SERO-4910 file (N, C-alpha, C, O; in steps of 0.05 Angstrom, whole numbers):
BEGIN
 pado doro    nc1    nc2    nc3   cac1   cac2   cac3    cc1    cc2    cc3    oc1    oc2    oc3
  Unk    A     17    -24      0      0      0      0     18     25      0     36     27     16
  Unk    A     12     43    -18     26     68    -19     16     86      3     -8     92      3
  Unk    A     34     94     22     25    112     44     10    137     35     -7    147     49
  Unk    A     18    147     12      5    172      2    -23    167     -8    -38    186    -12
  Unk    A    -31    142    -12    -58    136    -21    -78    132      1   -102    129     -4
  Unk    A    -69    134     26    -87    130     49   -102    156     54    -89    177     56
  Unk    A   -128    154     57   -144    178     62   -142    187     91   -134    171    108
  Unk    A   -150    211     97   -150    221    124   -169    203    142   -162    197    165
  Unk    A   -191    195    131   -210    178    146   -198    151    152   -201    141    174
  Unk    A   -184    139    133   -171    114    137   -149    116    158   -146     98    175
  Unk    A   -134    138    157   -113    142    176   -125    145    204   -114    134    224
  Unk    A   -147    160    207   -160    163    233   -169    136    243   -167    130    266
  Unk    A   -181    119    225   -190     93    234   -167     75    244   -170     61    263
  Unk    A   -145     77    230   -121     61    239   -111     71    266   -106     55    284
  Unk    A   -109     97    269   -101    109    295   -120    101    317   -111     94    339
  Unk    A   -146    103    312   -166     96    332   -163     66    341   -164     60    364
  Unk    A   -159     49    321   -156     21    327   -131     16    343   -133      0    362
  Unk    A   -109     28    337    -85     24    351    -86     34    380    -77     22    399
  Unk    A    -99     58    382   -101     70    409   -122     58    427   -124     64    451
  Unk    A   -139     41    415   -160     29    432   -155     -1    436   -172    -15    447
  Unk    A   -131    -10    428   -123    -38    433   -107    -40    458    -86    -29    461
  Unk    A   -117    -56    478   -103    -60    503    -75    -71    498    -71    -88    480
  Unk    A    -56    -63    515    -28    -71    512    -19    -85    538    -24    -75    560
  Unk    A     -6   -107    535      5   -121    559     24   -103    573     24   -102    598
  Unk    A     41    -88    559     62    -71    571     49    -48    587     63    -34    602
  Unk    A     24    -42    582     10    -21    596    -10    -32    616    -29    -19    624
  Unk    A     -5    -56    625    -23    -69    644    -50    -75    633    -71    -73    646
  Unk    A    -51    -81    608    -75    -87    592    -95    -63    591   -119    -66    588
  Unk    A    -83    -39    594    -98    -15    589    -92     -6    560    -72    -15    548
  Unk    A   -108     11    549   -104     21    522    -85     45    523    -83     59    543
  Unk    A    -71     50    501    -54     74    500    -71     99    505    -62    118    518
  Unk    A    -96    100    495   -113    123    500   -120    127    529   -121    150    539
  Unk    A   -125    105    543   -130    107    572   -106    118    587   -109    136    605
  Unk    A    -83    108    581    -58    117    595    -53    147    588    -47    162    606
  Unk    A    -56    155    563    -52    182    556    -72    200    570    -64    221    581
  Unk    A    -97    193    570   -118    209    583   -112    213    612   -115    235    623
  Unk    A   -104    191    626    -98    193    654    -74    212    660    -75    228    678
  Unk    A    -53    209    644    -30    227    647    -37    256    641    -27    274    655
  Unk    A    -53    260    620    -61    287    613    -77    301    634    -72    324    641
  Unk    A    -96    286    645   -113    297    667    -96    303    692   -101    323    705
  Unk    A    -78    286    698    -60    290    721    -43    315    717    -39    331    736
  Unk    A    -33    320    693    -17    344    687    -35    368    688    -26    389    698
  Unk    A    -59    367    678    -78    390    678    -85    398    707    -87    422    713
  Unk    A    -88    378    725    -94    384    752    -71    398    766    -75    416    782
  Unk    A    -46    390    759    -22    403    771    -19    432    761    -11    449    777
  Unk    A    -26    437    736    -23    464    725    -44    483    736    -39    507    740
  Unk    A    -68    472    740    -88    489    752   -113    490    736   -131    504    744
***
């Protein structure tokens, strides 16, 4: 597959699938869950 032929919608679908797949290295949490938790913690610290 030519990377330049992938549409924005297809790329979003791929990213969504990767970010919603649980990972053993993250304690079977998804990358999106880990990111959201870290982001919220940082936002609370900043104010």
